[in-house]
N, C-alpha and C positions, 0 to 999 in steps of 0.2 A: 298238429294244431294243439298250441297253450292256449291253458285260460291265467286268466288278469284278474288277481281277483283285488277287490279296491275298498277301500272305507270309506263309508257312507259320508257325504257331506256333513250331514248332520253330529254324526259323531266326532270326526275333526273340529268343528264348530264349539261343537261344547265345550271341549278338550282344554280346546285354545283358549275359551274364555274363564275355561277354572282357572286357568292358569293366570292369565292376567289378572283375574282378582284375588289370587292369592300371592300375585307375586312380591311384594311386599316380606311376606311370610316364608318364604324358600328363602332371598339373599337374606335376611334374620341367620335362617339356621348354616344358609355357607358363609357367612359375617362369623358367625359362632365360632364353626369348625376352623376356620383359617386362624383367628384369632387364637384359637387354645392347639393349632399346627406352633405356630410363630414362640408363643411364647413353651410350646413344650422341645421347642430345636434352643431359643438361650438359655434355658434352663438345665440341658441335658437330660430329657426327661423328665425332671422331678414333678415340675407343673404337671403332669397327669396323672403322677402317682398315687396309688390307693389312698394314699395320708391326706395328702392337699386336694383331691379330688374329693374324697369326704369334705373337708373340711370350707373350700370355697362352695357345695351345696350348703352347707350350714349359714357360711357367713351371707347369703342372698338371704336367708328367711325373712328376716328382721323388712327388709326392704320391699322382696316380693308381699310381705302380707299386707302392707301398706300397699302396692301396688296395685293389685287386684281388686281394691274399693276405691283406688283412686281413679281407675278408668269411668267407673259408674257415675262418679262425683264431674268429670270429665264433658265423658258423654252429653250427661245434661244442660253443657254447657258454664259449667259453674269451676271452681277451683277451689285446695283445701289448703293453706300454706302453713296451717297448725299442725298438721302428723304427724310433723317430725317430734317436736315440742311435746306433743299430747302424749304419744309413745313413750319419750321421755319423765314426763311427769308422772306417767303409771308405774313406770319401772323403778320411779323413784317412792311412790307408795308404797309397793309389794315391796321392797329395799326394808323399809319405814317399821311396815306392820311387823316384817319378818324381824326386825333387831328389836323394836324400842316396845311392842304390843304382845303378841305371840307368848316371846321368848319368858315374857315376866307372865302370862297367863296361863297359857299352855304351856309348859317347859316338857319337853322329850315327849311331844307329840305330832311328830315331823310330819307324818300324814294328813294330818287334820290340819295342823295352820299351814302345808299347804295348797292344800284345797281351800281353806279362806282366804292364803293370799291371794289365788288366781279369782275367787267370786270379786276380790274387793276390788283388782284391776280391771276385770270388765265391765265394773260397775261404774270405776272410774270413767271407763271410757265411752259408757254408754251416756252415762248420763250427760255429758259435756256435750256429745254428738248432739243429746236432747236441744240441749240451750243454742246452742249454736244453729241448727236444723231449725229451730223456730224463730229465731232473729233473721234468719234465711228466709225463709219461704213462708212464716205467716206476716214476717214487717218489712219485708220487703227489700232490708238491706242488703246489697251486691255481699254477695259470697267472699271478693276477694280482700273486701273493710271489713267483713266481722271475722274472716281466719287473718289475719293479719294482726288485729286487734285480741284475738285467741293465741296468739305464736308469742307476742309478746305478757300476756295474763300469765301463761302457763310458764314463759320463762321465768316471770317473779316466783310465781307459784313455788318452784323446784328451789328457788334460791328461801324460799321461807320454810322447807321443807328441812333442807340439805345443812342449813345455817351455813353453808357455805363448805361442808364435809363429805367425805364419801362414809355409805352408807352401807355395811355388809349384807347380804343378800344371797349367803353361799350356806346355808343348811344342805346337808345330801338330798332330801328326797325333792325339795323344790329344785338343784341343780341339773337332777333329770330331765326334766320338761326340754332343755336346749344344750344338753352336755350326756343327756343318753343314747342309748343305740339301742337296735330292735336285735333280738337273737339272729345268728346265720339263717338258722331255717325257716325264720318269719315273714326275714327279707323274702324267702323264693317264694316262700307261700303268698306272699302279696305282691310280688311279679307276676306270677299265676294270675289271680285275682281281674290284675291292670290289663293283663293281655286278655284274657276272656271277657272283658269288663269291655276292649276298644272292638274285638270281634264281635259282642253284640250290639254295639252304636252302630256300627258299619252295617251291618246286614240290617238291623232295624227301621235305619235310616233310609235306604233301598227299598224298603218294603212301604214306608211309608207314604217315598216319591213316588211309587208305582202305582199305590192305590189313590193318589189323588193326582195322577197322570202327569207331574213332573218330568224333566227330561231328565235321563239316569245317567249318570258320568259311567264309562267302560267298566267291566268290574275288577278287570282287572289293574284299571289304574286306583280304586277304591282299596284294593287286595295289597300294591305296595305302599301307599300312603298307610297302611294299617299295619302293615311289617314293616317300617320303618320305623315309626315309634314304637311297636312291639321288642324291637329290636333293641333301640335307643336304651328301654326301662331294664332291658334283660342285659346289656352290656354294663348299663348303671351298677346293678346290683351285685352282677360279678364282680367290676370294680371296689367298689368298699364292702366285699366281704373279704378280700383280702384285707381289710385293714378290720374294722370294729363290728361292718355292718351298715344299715342304713339307718342316717340318726333319727332322731326321733322328732325334732324338729322338723325334719323336710318330709316325713310325716303326715305330720301336724298342716303343711305349707302345700304339699297335694290334694287334702283331703278339703281344705278353705279352698282352693282353686277350682277344684272340681264342682265342690257347691256351689260355687259365686258363676260358674261354666254354667250350671244348669238354670242358675237362677236368672243371666244374662239372655240366655236362649229361649227358656223354653217356659218361661212365666209369664203372664200378664204384666208384674211390674217391669221384669227386665225390657219386654214389649215397648213400657210407656216410656220409659227411660232414652232408649233409642229415638223413641216417637219425638219427644219433647227436646231433645237434641236437634233431630233433621229438622222441623221445625214446629217452634212454638205455639204461633196463633194456630196452624192449621190443627196442632195435637190440643189446643183449650176448645177449636172448637167442634170436635171428632169426642169430647165430652169426658175427657183425660183431664183430672185435679193435678195439675201442677203443683199447686200446693203440697198437697199430701206428697206425691213423689218423692218431693225435692228434699220434706222431708225426712223423710221415712229413709232415704239415700246418705243422708247426713247421720242421722243413727246410725245405720247398718257402717259410715263409714268410723265413725265412732268407737262399735263395738271391738271392729278390727283394729283401730288403734291402739282399745286394752289389750288382744290375744298379740299384739305385737309389744306391748308394753313388756307384759310378761314376759314370753321370750326373750327382749335385752336382757331384760334383769336375773335371771336365769343363767345366760349365757353368760355375761358378762362378771355375773354374783357382785355387786354391788350396785346404788343408784349413787349417780355424781350430779354436780353443778352443771357439765356438758352432757349429760344424754339426751339422746334424740337429734340433738342439733346438726343439720346435713340433711337427715331423713328424706324432710317432704320434698328435697329436692331431685333427690338420689329418686323417690318414686315415681315424681311427675316425670321424670327424665326419661325414665323404665317406660313409663306408660308411652311415651311418646316416640322413645324407639320402635316400640310395636304397635304403632301403624294407630293410635289414639288422637282422633284431629282435635288439636285444641280451639277448631269451632265449635265442634259437639256432635253429635250424631252419629258416631262412626268409631268404632275401637273392640278390641277383644280380651277377656282372657288369658288367653295363650299368648298375646302378643306378648303383655304385659311384662308373663314370665319369664317370655324369653329376655325383654329388653333389659329385665332384671336380672336374668343371667351374664345377661353381657357386660353390662355395667360392673355385675362384683367379681365377673371373669377378666376386668381391666384389669380392676384394682387391686388383684389378689396377683396377677400379674405382674404389674410394674412391682410390688412392693417385693415379691420373689426378686426380681430384680435389681434391687434396691436404689430406683428412681425415687428419686428426694419427692417430700408430699407437695412441693410447689411444682414441679413439674407433672404429677399426676392430675390434680384440678385442671393443667390447661389443656393436655391432651385428652382429656375427658370430655373438658367444653368443646374440643375441636372436635370428638367423634362425633358430639350429639347434633351438631350444628352441619357438618356433614351427613350425617344420618337422616336429618330431619331434609333437606337440600335433595338428596338423593330419591328422597319419598316422594317429593312433589315433582322432583321430574322423571319420574317412574309415569306416575298418576295424568300427568301430561299427554303423554305418549299414548 
């Protein structure tokens, strides 16, 4: 007599529900893998070689830093069209400070001038975020209009500061921010810390769900997901270690994304942002200060523009009139690709990161194939529209 083992219906239902809820994330990861496979085949493996793989992640950092902040802006039902030019303006101001101020009053003090330049860049970003946030939240001018005006204002400010010339920002100590690498051993230590952190998050989440009586996902599924992410981290560190190690801007991006993910998922501030975007009137009736939260979100966006601008100046090594051009569109596209709803109330930091990686992967691959810039823009536009259509289609099913 044979025994038949059956899986509880509730468990199957829970797994199915969880899969449907995360289907877009899984689809994005699959699309990214397919994209990498295609470009690797077209470039005879050079695309996934250690040098290009390292450069790919470095190239995405500026856009991704903007995208992780843009998530909360869009989640609240707003938009920020000035982020690209604000990052560009910060890069120009930092370059100007490096070349025209610190070199004159603090010669041969590279570390000190680098610290001062970073502080100046962050301050510029925060101050502009304060200004725009106040106008949007307290004067109630639509974010689209305010940030569009901000973009034009910053474009003019860049022209005034640069006087149409390129300003160098190539001091060795400053260049380390975006062009430096962690030692190989430090990269592996970081990988161990990340893997340990993933395991802790997994088991801590299960413990909290069990304590409060929430439905638990089967352990093997949680471990499979954690194992895949841990494996991705290990593979990444292994590949870039074949070149020069983990790029410092990638570490900066990872820390920023982790903090933003924690803020959006585990703090009152983050939950209020989703509540405002989901139903503004209900949020107001619940006692949430919409003005204060929207104001703080734009200040946070300004800070991240400051970080992004510092990285941009360090990466390219100069400030120019074209600094930051188009970055706002890439950041918004990254969020939308990653599942952030343009209607508000929905979006994740992880999704925006994957979206930014897809955008960077597409650009990098097309450049390696020597595709003309005009066709690159056309293809990126098609990919964005198809991705949004696929998202709408999947959500209807």
